C-alpha positions as a printed Julia matrix, in Angstrom:
456×3 Matrix{Float64}:
 47.0   32.91   -72.34
 43.34  33.22   -73.0
 42.4   29.84   -71.11
 39.24  30.9    -69.8
 37.98  32.42   -72.99
 39.08  29.64   -75.13
 37.19  27.07   -72.78
 33.95  29.14   -72.9
 34.16  29.34   -76.54
 35.31  25.69   -77.29
 32.24  24.64   -75.05
 29.62  26.98   -76.87
 31.1   25.87   -80.63
 31.05  21.91   -79.39
 27.62  22.07   -79.24
 27.2   22.99   -82.52
 29.93  20.56   -84.27
 27.9   17.73   -82.6
 24.87  18.29   -84.49
 24.4   17.12   -87.9
 21.77  19.82   -89.14
 21.8   23.42   -87.51
 18.71  25.52   -87.67
 18.79  29.56   -87.15
 17.41  28.97   -83.79
 20.55  26.43   -83.03
 23.03  28.95   -84.32
 21.23  31.93   -82.18
 21.54  29.64   -78.97
 25.26  28.98   -79.74
 26.2   32.51   -80.42
 24.6   33.76   -77.6
 26.98  31.49   -75.53
 29.84  33.19   -77.57
 28.61  36.83   -76.87
 28.65  35.85   -73.04
 32.08  34.38   -72.99
 33.36  37.4    -75.06
 31.69  40.04   -72.64
 32.98  38.06   -69.69
 36.55  38.46   -71.13
 35.86  42.08   -71.02
 35.67  42.42   -74.84
 34.39  45.83   -75.97
 30.5   45.53   -76.18
 30.51  47.22   -79.44
 33.1   44.84   -80.76
 31.2   41.86   -79.82
 28.02  43.12   -81.47
 29.91  43.84   -84.87
 31.55  40.54   -84.64
 28.51  38.19   -84.1
 26.6   40.04   -86.64
 29.29  38.98   -88.99
 29.49  35.56   -87.9
 25.89  35.13   -87.94
 25.66  36.83   -91.62
 28.18  34.23   -92.86
 26.82  31.31   -90.88
 23.57  31.79   -92.28
 24.66  31.22   -96.03
 23.48  28.39   -97.8
 27.28  26.74   -98.26
 27.39  26.54   -94.48
 23.84  25.26   -93.32
 23.67  22.77   -95.98
 27.22  21.56   -95.73
 28.09  17.91   -94.56
 29.42  18.83   -91.21
 27.86  22.79   -90.63
 29.41  22.56   -86.89
 32.98  22.63   -88.41
 32.16  25.29   -90.93
 30.75  27.55   -88.54
 33.56  26.87   -86.29
 35.89  28.13   -89.38
 33.62  31.19   -89.76
 34.21  32.17   -86.25
 38.11  31.38   -86.78
 38.41  33.75   -89.67
 36.17  36.61   -87.93
 38.61  36.6    -85.01
 41.56  36.76   -87.53
 40.0   39.74   -88.71
 38.95  41.14   -85.31
 43.01  40.72   -84.21
 44.06  42.61   -87.14
 44.66  40.14   -89.98
 48.39  40.67   -91.28
 49.76  43.5    -90.0
 52.3   45.46   -92.27
 55.99  45.74   -91.24
 57.25  48.52   -88.99
 58.83  51.45   -91.01
 62.44  51.5    -90.74
 64.66  54.53   -91.17
 66.11  54.93   -94.51
 69.41  55.88   -92.82
 70.02  54.07   -89.41
 69.24  54.31   -86.59
 65.41  53.51   -86.47
 64.13  55.25   -83.52
 61.5   53.26   -81.47
 59.56  55.15   -78.65
 58.13  52.72   -75.89
 55.24  54.67   -74.26
 52.75  53.59   -71.51
 51.47  53.73   -67.88
 53.66  53.22   -64.97
 53.85  49.34   -64.24
 52.64  48.31   -67.89
 56.26  46.6    -68.15
 57.79  48.91   -70.59
 61.38  48.81   -69.26
 61.27  44.93   -69.24
 59.65  45.23   -72.67
 62.53  47.54   -73.85
 65.11  44.98   -72.89
 63.27  42.07   -74.41
 62.8   43.93   -77.85
 66.52  44.61   -77.79
 67.41  41.13   -77.36
 65.36  40.02   -80.03
 66.91  42.53   -82.14
 70.41  41.42   -81.3
 69.37  37.84   -82.19
 68.29  39.21   -85.56
 71.73  40.43   -86.36
 70.92  44.22   -85.6
 72.74  46.35   -83.43
 70.21  47.96   -80.88
 70.73  50.59   -78.22
 68.74  51.46   -75.05
 67.9   54.75   -73.55
 66.67  55.38   -70.26
 64.16  58.29   -70.61
 62.41  57.5    -66.96
 63.89  60.18   -64.3
 60.79  59.91   -62.2
 60.28  56.23   -61.16
 62.9   55.15   -58.71
 65.7   52.96   -59.88
 64.16  52.92   -63.51
 67.36  53.69   -65.21
 69.22  51.02   -62.91
 66.94  48.39   -63.95
 67.3   49.09   -67.5
 71.05  49.23   -67.08
 71.2   45.77   -65.43
 68.74  44.39   -68.16
 71.11  45.6    -70.8
 74.25  44.25   -69.24
 72.11  40.81   -68.8
 71.35  40.84   -72.95
 74.63  42.38   -73.94
 73.23  45.52   -75.36
 74.51  49.07   -74.7
 72.8   51.46   -72.67
 73.73  54.9    -74.63
 71.97  57.36   -72.19
 70.37  57.85   -68.81
 68.91  60.63   -67.03
 71.13  63.35   -65.27
 69.0   66.72   -64.8
 68.47  67.54   -68.39
 65.4   67.7    -70.26
 64.12  64.32   -71.72
 63.88  65.84   -75.41
 67.85  67.07   -74.95
 68.58  63.45   -73.59
 66.97  61.74   -76.31
 68.37  63.89   -79.08
 71.76  63.42   -77.29
 71.49  59.54   -77.5
 70.4   59.86   -81.2
 73.61  61.49   -82.0
 75.63  58.9    -80.0
 73.8   56.27   -81.82
 74.7   57.59   -85.34
 78.36  57.83   -84.4
 78.55  54.37   -82.91
 76.73  52.54   -85.75
 73.5   51.38   -83.73
 70.72  50.24   -85.91
 67.77  50.52   -83.51
 67.23  53.02   -80.72
 64.99  51.89   -77.89
 63.69  54.76   -75.86
 62.23  53.51   -72.41
 59.89  56.59   -71.99
 58.64  57.67   -68.52
 54.93  56.49   -67.46
 52.47  58.03   -64.92
 49.67  56.23   -63.02
 47.41  57.77   -65.39
 48.01  59.71   -68.88
 48.09  63.3    -67.68
 48.57  66.33   -69.86
 52.12  66.7    -68.22
 53.19  63.3    -69.35
 51.79  63.5    -72.86
 53.28  66.97   -73.28
 56.73  65.29   -72.35
 56.12  62.44   -75.08
 55.27  64.94   -77.62
 58.43  66.99   -77.13
 60.76  63.99   -77.21
 58.63  62.82   -80.74
 59.45  66.11   -82.22
 62.77  66.09   -81.19
 64.07  62.52   -82.39
 61.2   62.07   -85.19
 60.77  58.04   -84.48
 59.95  55.62   -87.18
 57.9   53.46   -84.37
 55.73  54.65   -81.34
 54.87  51.39   -79.5
 52.21  51.48   -76.55
 53.2   49.0    -73.89
 49.69  48.01   -72.25
 48.93  45.51   -69.6
 47.05  42.78   -71.1
 45.14  42.19   -67.67
 43.19  45.52   -67.81
 40.74  44.25   -70.32
 39.15  47.09   -72.44
 40.37  49.59   -70.01
 43.42  49.24   -72.17
 41.76  50.49   -75.29
 40.6   53.49   -73.28
 44.39  54.05   -72.32
 45.61  53.36   -76.09
 43.05  56.27   -77.32
 44.49  58.58   -75.15
 48.01  57.72   -76.24
 47.18  57.4    -79.88
 45.69  60.91   -79.66
 48.69  62.53   -78.28
 51.72  61.02   -80.03
 49.97  58.75   -82.89
 50.92  55.09   -82.27
 52.1   52.6    -84.74
 51.86  49.31   -82.79
 50.92  48.02   -79.39
 52.98  45.47   -77.02
 50.42  43.52   -74.85
 52.25  42.56   -71.56
 51.63  39.68   -68.99
 49.7   37.69   -71.37
 51.25  34.77   -69.42
 48.89  35.49   -66.37
 45.42  35.97   -66.05
 44.67  37.92   -69.09
 41.4   37.59   -70.01
 41.65  38.82   -73.72
 39.51  41.85   -73.65
 42.45  44.12   -74.83
 43.74  41.91   -77.53
 40.05  41.49   -78.74
 39.24  45.19   -78.77
 42.46  47.41   -79.74
 42.29  46.93   -83.5
 38.85  47.05   -83.95
 38.52  50.18   -82.08
 41.62  52.07   -82.87
 43.19  50.27   -86.33
 46.43  50.0    -84.41
 47.97  46.88   -84.88
 49.2   44.57   -81.98
 52.98  44.02   -82.67
 54.31  41.84   -79.71
 53.18  39.92   -76.51
 54.96  39.44   -73.49
 54.64  35.76   -72.34
 56.92  35.8    -69.22
 59.62  37.6    -67.13
 62.54  36.51   -69.14
 64.18  38.45   -71.62
 63.56  35.94   -74.44
 59.58  36.01   -73.42
 58.38  38.31   -76.38
 56.66  36.69   -79.27
 55.52  38.28   -82.49
 51.84  38.71   -82.82
 50.36  36.71   -85.41
 46.51  37.17   -85.65
 45.7   33.8    -87.46
 47.81  31.67   -85.1
 46.48  33.67   -81.98
 42.88  32.8    -83.11
 43.88  29.25   -83.57
 45.07  29.31   -79.81
 41.97  31.03   -78.58
 39.77  28.09   -80.43
 42.42  25.63   -78.91
 43.77  24.72   -82.38
 47.27  24.77   -81.19
 50.11  27.04   -82.49
 52.69  24.72   -84.04
 54.38  27.36   -85.66
 55.01  29.49   -82.58
 56.16  26.36   -81.06
 58.88  25.78   -83.68
 59.95  29.5    -83.39
 60.33  29.33   -79.78
 62.39  26.35   -80.27
 64.82  27.99   -82.72
 65.17  30.95   -80.44
 66.23  28.9    -77.37
 67.46  25.69   -78.4
 71.04  24.66   -79.3
 70.63  23.23   -82.46
 74.07  21.44   -82.89
 73.38  19.93   -79.58
 70.13  18.69   -80.66
 71.36  16.96   -83.58
 73.94  15.56   -81.69
 71.18  14.0    -79.35
 69.09  12.89   -82.25
 71.73  11.05   -83.91
 72.38   9.02   -80.37
 68.92   8.46   -80.09
 68.03   7.09   -83.15
 71.53   5.35   -83.67
 70.06   2.07   -82.5
 73.02   1.49   -80.5
 71.98   2.05   -77.01
 74.35   5.21   -76.93
 71.87   7.55   -75.6
 72.63   7.75   -71.72
 71.42   9.36   -68.68
 73.98  12.38   -69.18
 72.14  12.97   -72.7
 68.78  12.62   -71.0
 69.61  15.53   -68.7
 70.62  17.57   -71.62
 67.55  17.21   -73.18
 65.63  18.09   -70.17
 67.44  20.97   -69.99
 67.01  22.21   -73.51
 63.12  21.66   -73.32
 63.33  23.83   -70.0
 64.76  26.61   -72.14
 61.56  27.01   -74.14
 59.59  27.81   -70.92
 57.22  25.85   -68.52
 56.06  22.4    -69.81
 52.21  23.43   -69.43
 52.45  26.41   -71.82
 54.4   24.19   -74.4
 51.9   21.47   -74.31
 49.25  24.28   -74.74
 50.48  25.12   -78.13
 50.25  21.49   -79.53
 47.13  20.92   -81.63
 44.4   18.92   -80.05
 45.35  19.78   -76.69
 43.01  21.64   -74.44
 42.68  22.82   -70.83
 40.88  19.87   -69.61
 43.47  17.43   -70.82
 46.13  19.67   -69.21
 44.27  19.36   -65.86
 44.16  15.52   -66.01
 47.6   15.1    -67.02
 50.61  15.44   -64.45
 52.49  18.32   -66.16
 53.76  19.66   -62.41
 56.81  21.64   -63.54
 58.65  20.34   -60.25
 58.77  16.9    -61.32
 61.21  18.06   -64.07
 63.59  19.76   -61.12
 63.03  16.66   -59.4
 64.3   14.6    -62.41
 67.22  16.83   -62.7
 68.36  16.34   -59.24
 67.91  12.78   -59.32
 70.37  12.58   -62.38
 72.86  15.22   -61.09
 73.21  13.17   -57.89
 74.65  10.27   -60.02
 78.29  10.08   -60.75
 79.41  10.41   -64.46
 80.04   6.8    -64.56
 76.62   5.77   -63.48
 74.72   8.22   -66.06
 76.78   6.73   -68.48
 76.01   3.02   -67.37
 72.79   3.2    -65.64
 72.99  -0.62   -65.43
 75.44  -0.86   -62.63
 72.79   1.07   -60.3
 72.07  -1.41   -57.61
 70.17  -0.75   -54.25
 73.06   0.86   -52.29
 73.96   3.22   -55.11
 70.03   4.16   -55.62
 69.9    4.72   -52.11
 72.7    7.18   -52.26
 71.17   8.9    -55.08
 67.8    9.33   -53.31
 69.6   10.66   -50.32
 71.77  13.1    -52.26
 68.72  14.52   -54.48
 66.33  14.7    -51.35
 64.11  12.55   -53.12
 62.54   9.05   -52.3
 64.14   5.87   -53.64
 60.81   4.8    -55.61
 61.03   7.93   -57.78
 64.66   6.92   -58.55
 63.75   3.4    -59.77
 60.84   4.85   -61.55
 63.17   7.39   -63.36
 65.55   4.39   -64.13
 62.55   2.11   -65.39
 61.05   4.91   -67.79
 64.61   5.29   -69.07
 64.98   1.87   -70.0
 61.46   1.68   -71.79
 62.42   4.77   -73.49
 65.97   3.78   -74.63
 64.13   0.41   -75.84
 61.51   2.2    -77.88
 64.46   4.52   -79.58
 66.26   1.36   -80.44
 63.41   0.13   -82.59
 62.76   3.52   -84.0
 66.49   3.63   -85.28
 66.27   0.06   -86.79
 63.02   1.28   -88.6
 64.47   4.7    -89.8
 66.28   3.1    -93.01
 63.13   1.55   -94.01
 61.12   4.62   -93.58
 63.7    6.41   -95.89
 62.22   7.01   -99.6
 63.57   4.92  -102.28
 61.2    3.34  -104.56
 57.41   2.36  -105.01
 57.9   -0.43  -102.23
 58.54   2.11   -99.58
 54.96   2.12   -98.27
 54.77  -1.66   -97.82
 58.24  -1.86   -96.43
 57.13   0.96   -93.84
 54.04  -0.92   -92.9
 55.89  -4.01   -92.47
 58.71  -2.35   -90.31
 56.22  -1.01   -88.12
 54.51  -4.24   -87.48
 57.58  -5.9    -86.54
 58.52  -3.06   -84.3
 55.26  -2.95   -82.47
 55.33  -6.78   -82.27
């Protein structure tokens, strides 16, 4: 997400950070690079112009150019203005005083409305709500069947699907059914077209009048750049949008849509789609997104993703075995920990959310997702006894495991060597843990001595 834009901005701002003194001329040169980066990301040119004017006005202040580290101050100014550009803190979406809350999902064909409806339904269900889905697209082939399959996958009921009636009547009937069945959120997957023609917009107006939705979310393809802004203007004028969901942000999204929509329309971005899985829907937080664009990481987003996907009970069990200091952590536990991490998404994507990790570091590092699958195949080719007691793995056993996993013997040997080193390190950490616990004024000294012995 925003990789190319982040690289370009980082390169432009790095030159300013490296200078002990910054003149107005140096600032202009740096902002020209920023301007070029934003325009290449397909950000609306008026938005770019206003953004740079605000950055320059603040950066020319006495407190910035005369500060001890003016380059860092300018980066902070750029960050703050990016947050403002992305929408700052968006207000909570309105909810119905008496359930259900009705949410209309609108957008062009191919933008990802059906998948987004399922993702949003899953998210609401995990928050303890009772969502229901409605297929309001009788035109796209197999659209109702797709939503029905997704609804079954996430365990959310499909309340209605097209059967010849008008979409406004279908939505009204689904709303009555939702009230009877205790549904808290009714999600309408509306029809799309290749373009927002008057026929489509008129149908949306009729449905909106029939069910009076509390939320109207535009689902827009994040890869379309500022074209998404033009599309949003059409839908906003017709039905009055309350928010935007940007999809396909895990692909080659240049960032133009995200950086333009709020400034042009004043409509906040609510969610971003970051993959094809039902759980790949993230709440859009302008401050955290600005940090990711400037390659400052998103540790809060990483923690939230872990909370949504990882089995906390299993994680606690593994942590106790890891730090128990008795060598109880075995290859079966190692396999479980790998599978837990895989649930959070691709490893490269997780590393990008870590502060201080930029694209160049990832290019140099070996984060090939196939390696994780290879490790999993090797461990699964072992017997339960071999996973519990890897020390019994002699040459013939390793050859059998290599053959069973389809990997060379040297990869089996490398895995076992890395596992031994990791278990040794965890033993040392387990011994240090009591010394690291708070208990008096001498803790810091004891911690320093403990670390010295552990590393010695």
